[in-house]
N, C-alpha and C positions, 0 to 999 in steps of 0.2 A: 413432641417434636417441635423445634423452633421454626417460626416462619422465616422464609427467605428474607434477607436484609433489603431494605430500601436503598437504592443506589442513586447517587448523583454523579454527573459527568462534567468535566471541564475540558474545553477544547478551544483553540484560537478561532475556529470557524466551524460552521456546519453547512451542508448542502453543496459543497463543491463537487462538480462532476468528476474531477480527478480523484476524489476520495469517496466514491460511492460505497466502498466497504464500510465506512463509518456510519452511513445512513442505515445500511443493512443491520449493523450491530444494534444501533439505537432502536430501530423499529422492532426487532425481535426481542429485545430486552425490555420493551415498554411496560410489561407487567411488573417489573421491579425498578425500572429507571424512571424515577419520579420527576427529576429536574436536570436540565442541562444548562450550564453556565458557559456563555460564549461571548465573543467580541463581535462576530460577524455571522450573518445568516444569508445564504444564497439559494436561489432556485427553489423557493418554498413550495411552488406549485408542483414541481417535479419530485421533490423529496419531502413530502409532508410528514410531520410527527404530531398528529392530533392528540395523542394520549399522554404527551409529555410536556411539562411546564418548562418553557424556554425562557431563561432570564438573561438579559443582556448586562454585561459588566458596565458600570457607570462610566461616563466620559472622563471622569477624573482619573481613571486608570486606563486610558486609551493607549498609553505608551509606557513600556517598561523603563525602570530607572537605569540610567547610564552614568558613567563617569563619577564625579564627586557626589552627586545625590545617592548613587548606589553605595558608594564607599561609606558614607555617613550612616545610611540606613543599615548597612551590614554590621556596623558596630553595636547596634541595638537589637539585632535580630539573629536567629540561628543562621549558621553558614549554609549556603546552598550553591549548587552549580547550575541551577535552573534560572528561568526568567524571574526577575524580581520586580514586583510592583510596589513594594514597601509595606511597612507595618500597618498602614491605614487600610490597604487592600486586605491584608490578613484578617483584620478585625471585621471588615465588611463581609468577607467570604464566610467566616465562621458563624457570624450571625445568621446569614442566609441558610447555611447548612443546618443549624439548630432549628431554624424556623420551618424548614421543609422536612425535617425528621430523617435526614440521610444517615444511614448506618455504615456506608462505605462510599468511597469516591473513586471513580475511574478517570485517570488523567490521560487524555489522548495526546501522545507524544511525551517523551521522557522529561523534557524541560518543564512541561505543564504538570506532570506528575510531581516533580520536585517542588514546584510552586505550591501545589495543593498540600503536599506532605508537611511543609514548614508551618502552614496555617493550622492544619488539622492536629498537630501535636498537642495544641492547647485544649482541644475538646475530645481527644481520644478516638477520633474517627479514622479507621484504617484506610489507606490509600494504595491504589494499584496503578503502577506506571505501565502504560501500553506503548512500547517502542515500535517503530515502523521502518525507517530508512535513514533519513537525514540525522535523526537523533542518536543513531549508533554508527555514524560514519563521519560526516563533515563536522558535526558538533564536537567530536572527540578531539579535534584540533585545538579546541578552547581548553586551556589548562585547568581552569576552575571546574568546568563541566566534567572533564575527564577524571580529575582528582576526586570529585564527589562520588563518581561511580566506583573508582578503584579503591577508595578509602572508606566507602560505605557511610557517607555522611547522612544518607536518608534511610529512615526505617520504614521501608515499604512493606505492606502486607504481602505483596506479590509483584512480580515483574512478568509482563507478557511480551514475548518476542515473536516475530513472524517468520524468521529464517534461521537455519542452523548456524550460520556464521555469527549471528547475534547471540544466540544461546552460548556458543563457545566462548565468546568474549566475556560474558558475565561469569560463566563458570571458571574461566581461567583467572579471574580476579576475585575469586573467593566467595561468590554469591552461592548460598545454599541451593543445591539442586532442586529441592522440593519447593523453593520459592520462585523458581523460574519456569514458566510454562511456555513451551513452543507451540503456538497455535496460529497457523497461517490464516490470513484474512479469508481465504476461500472465495468462491463465487457461486451463484445459483446454478451449479453445473447441471443438475437434473432438469431444471426448467429450460436452460439454454439448449440442452441436447434435444428436448422435445420441440422447442421452437424451430431450431435449425432443421430438423427432419421435416417439419410442416412446410417450411419455406422451400426446401429443396424439392419436395414432392410437387410443388406448383411451379417451380422455376429451375429446371434441370441445369446442371453445370455443363458448359460447352467443353467437351474433351479436347477440342483443337486449340484451346487456350489454357495456359497455366497461370493463375493469378496469385501473386503474393500480396499479403495484406500487412500493413503496419498500423498499429493502434497505440497512441500515446502522445504525450506532450512533446513538442519539438524543442527539446532542451538538451544541454550538453551531455547529461548522463544517459540519454537515450541514443546519442550519437547518430542522428538520422543521416548525416553526410557519409559516414562509413557504410551505412546500409544502402545508400544510393550508389556508392562506388561498387559495392558487391553486386547490386542488381544490374548495373551497366555492364560489368564483365559477363554476367550470366546471359544478359540479352544479346551480347555480341555473338555468343555461341548458340543460343536458343531464342531467336527473335519472336517466338510465339508467346513469350512470357509477358505478363503485365504486372504493374505495381499500383496498388491503391493505398493512399496514405490518409489515415483518419487522425486528426489532431491539429492543434495550433500551438503557437508558442514563440519565444524570442528568436528561434532559428528558422522560422517559417520563410521569411523573405530571402534568406541566404540559400535555403533549399530550392526555392522557386528559381532563383538566379542561376544556381548550379545546373539545374535541368535545362533552363533556357539557353545556356551557353553550349549545350550539346546539339546534336543534329535534330531536325524536326521529327524524323522517324522515331528516334529515341524518346523525345519529349512526348510524343503521342502514346507511348507505352505506359506513361505515368499519369495518374489522376490524383490531384490534391482535393480532398473532400472537406477539409476543415474539421472543426469540432462537431460531434454528432451526439444525439441522445443514445442512451444504452440500448433502446429498442432498435434504432437504426444500425448501431454497431453490430448487433446480432445478425441483422440482415446481411451486412457485408461479410461477416464471418461465414454465414451459411452458404454463400455463393463464391467463396475463395477456395484456393487449394492448399495454402500454407500460410503461416504467420512468420514474418521476418522481423527481428528486433536485435539491434546491436548495442545493448546496454553496456556501459563502462563506468569506471570511477571518474567523476568530474574533477576538474582542476582544483576545486575547493575541498575535495575529499568526499563529496556527496555520492551516495550509492543508493541503489534500489533497496527496497525491503523485500517484498514478495510480490512481484508484478502481477496484479490481478488479471490484466488483459491476456496473459499467457494461459492461465487456467480457463478463462472464458473461451479462448480460441480452441483449447484442447477439448472443451465440452462440445464445441461445434465440429469436432472431429478433424481439426487441422494439425498436421505435423508442424513442428516448431524448429525454425532455424534461428539460433540465437548465440549468446556468448556465455562463457563460464563466469557468471557474475552474480553475486549475492544470492537471493532466493530462487533464481532461475534454475540452479543446479538441483534444488529440492523438487522441482516440478518435471524436468525433462530428463529422461533416461537416454543417454547418448547411444545412438544406433537403435533405440527402441521406438521412441515416438518423435525423434528429431535428431538434429546434429548441433553440437556446440563447438565454438572456436574460442580462442583466447581474445581478450579485449584488444581492439585495435587491429586485429588480423582480418581485415576485410577480404583479402585474397582467398583465405581458406573459407570464409563464409560464402564467397562467390562460387567456389568449387562445390560446397555443400548444396547450394541452391541448384547448381547445374545437375548434380547427381540426382537430386529429387525430381527435377523436371524430366530427366532422361529415362527414368525408371518408374513408370506409373504403378507397377505392381508394388514396388517398394513404398511409394507414396501412399497407396491404398492400405498397406499393412501398417504403416506408421499412423495413418488416420485412425484406424481401429484401436491402436494402442493408446493414442492420445485420449480418445473417448473413455477407454477403460481406466486410465490413470486419473482422469478428471473426476470420476465418480467418488474418489477418495478425498476430494477437496470441496465438497458442497458446503457453501457458507452456512446453511442452516445447522449442519453438524458442527462446524467450527465454532459458531456462536454459542451453541449449547455447551461445548467444552469450556468456553470462556465463562459462561454463567456458572458452571459447576466449580471451576477453579476459584472464582470470587467467593461463592457461597461457602465452599469448604474451608478456604483460608480464613474467612470471617468467623466461621463457627469454631475453628481451631484456636483463633486468638481469644475468643470469648471464653472457651473452656480453660485456656491457660491462665487467663486473668482470674477466673473464679477459683482455680486451684491455688493461685498465689494468695 
């Protein structure tokens, strides 16, 4: 029996709090993941990877080629829809891979998978492209990128997607079904459920107040302003509701101003908490009554992949009030563990919030169903699916080459 392949990964960054799923993958795959190539590392104390060699891309390749330099380089190199750092980068990267003994490469985000695949053709190392959100939504507006996927420019050993809409896109454009794996990022749902129970046992929820929680970056595709409008309408009918907002981002000042322009009584019902550690987010989830999130397609086409915060909230037994957007529909059963509305329809979201507040028995039932559904999304299980997909596809390629 052959040993599992040594894996290298390439990612534009590691350690970002908004991409905690990536750290979970890297940490659990550490027995096979020998090397990570990256341009940036953040929060190393919070997201350590002590068993993996982290190699930073040299400053000479700090910025991708654009304009004429890219055009000239493309005349000498294979065509790609991905990020291009040039043939010099390709030579550096392949030398590094040979040196660390990598037998497979995991490219985090589609365009970095494409980058790796072009280089790895020369040394025969299989590459897996892991798509998440932006790379199968906004980037599809770029003709070269879209054409590369639809015309199969890149010979990936496998493609990993996190949501059904992404899987459908690749299958509709002729990608072999067995080469596309639908594996949600997941969340440590079993652990979160246990932590939430412990927190609630020492800090009972006030049944006279109903708290909605928002967790995420304050950016266009999260549409926090629509969520605030929905909450305002709900508050007008049920003034016992509260909203706690976890996250920061470019729309933060606009959200603060929008609230400040309302009555003091309404403003007092909302608390902006800023960015928080995963541990403190779980504390917020454990003491809330429901999660509210109005995700939508941004003006540049950017979409969610599989919002991890929703699975985390479900593990903390929170009903979900959200939109029919991207991977949210894979997590929330309408009328089962929450309600979904169309993107931009903040009035229906307000009605859904009000229904939940007005019927505590319904909220309690949806709470139980959220927990039940969340157990199917535990990240440890999802990462093992990722491991098996990579190992099986590498073994299949090796067998095929030996047979040839």
